[in-house]
C-alpha positions as CSV (number, residue, x, y, z in Angstrom):
1,X,17.6,-1.2,22.6
2,X,18.0,-0.4,18.9
3,X,16.4,-2.2,15.9
4,X,17.4,-2.8,12.3
5,X,14.4,-3.0,10.2
6,X,13.3,-3.7,6.6
7,X,10.1,-2.2,5.2
8,X,8.5,-3.1,1.9
9,X,6.6,-0.7,-0.4
10,X,3.3,-2.3,-1.2
11,X,2.7,-0.4,-4.4
12,X,6.2,-0.3,-5.9
13,X,7.7,-3.5,-4.6
14,X,10.7,-1.7,-3.2
15,X,12.6,-2.4,0.1
16,X,14.2,0.0,2.6
17,X,16.6,-0.9,5.4
18,X,17.2,1.3,8.4
19,X,17.6,1.4,12.2
20,X,15.8,3.1,15.0
21,X,15.0,3.0,18.7
22,X,11.2,3.2,18.1
23,X,9.9,1.0,15.3
24,X,6.3,2.1,15.5
25,X,7.2,5.8,15.3
26,X,9.6,5.2,12.5
27,X,7.1,3.3,10.4
28,X,4.6,6.2,10.9
29,X,7.3,8.6,9.7
30,X,7.8,6.5,6.6
31,X,4.1,6.2,5.8
32,X,3.3,9.9,6.5
33,X,6.0,11.0,4.0
34,X,8.3,12.6,6.6
35,X,11.3,10.6,5.3
36,X,12.6,12.1,2.1
37,X,14.1,8.9,0.7
38,X,10.9,6.8,1.1
39,X,8.2,9.4,0.6
40,X,7.5,8.6,-3.0
41,X,7.0,4.9,-2.4
42,X,4.4,4.8,0.4
43,X,2.6,2.9,1.8
44,X,5.1,0.7,3.6
45,X,4.8,-2.5,5.6
46,X,7.3,-3.8,8.2
47,X,8.7,-7.1,7.1
48,X,11.8,-7.6,9.2
49,X,13.1,-6.6,12.6
50,X,16.4,-7.4,14.3
51,X,17.3,-6.3,17.8
52,X,20.7,-4.8,18.7
53,X,22.1,-3.7,22.1
54,X,23.8,-0.6,20.9
55,X,23.5,2.1,18.3
56,X,26.8,1.3,16.8
57,X,25.9,-2.4,16.5
58,X,22.6,-1.4,14.8
59,X,24.4,1.0,12.4
60,X,27.0,-1.7,11.5
61,X,24.2,-4.2,10.7
62,X,22.3,-1.7,8.7
63,X,25.4,-0.9,6.6
64,X,26.0,-4.6,6.1
65,X,22.5,-5.2,4.9
66,X,22.8,-2.4,2.4
67,X,26.0,-3.9,0.9
68,X,26.0,-6.4,-1.8
69,X,26.9,-9.4,0.3
70,X,24.6,-8.2,3.1
71,X,21.7,-7.8,0.8
72,X,22.1,-11.5,-0.2
73,X,22.2,-12.5,3.5
74,X,19.1,-10.4,4.2
75,X,17.3,-12.1,1.3
76,X,18.1,-15.5,2.8
77,X,16.9,-14.4,6.3
78,X,13.6,-13.1,4.8
79,X,13.1,-16.4,2.8
80,X,13.6,-18.4,6.0
81,X,11.3,-16.2,7.9
82,X,8.6,-16.7,5.2
83,X,9.1,-20.5,5.3
84,X,8.7,-20.5,9.1
85,X,5.5,-18.5,9.0
């Protein structure tokens, strides 16, 4: 199983989208500064997870969420998730 995830920088109000097989390990990597692109914006909190059956499906969704139209779709998903909480 693969996961597409979105993390939020608590201090800097930035978002990062990625995919992984191990969410807990990946979040630790982001928060320990091991990931170059997110190092400067730690600490991070996990705000969204979507399960995918294959690596290629996860990569496709990640790329979609990083595109203009995909970012808008992701915003809507996050808004709906907040409403449901």
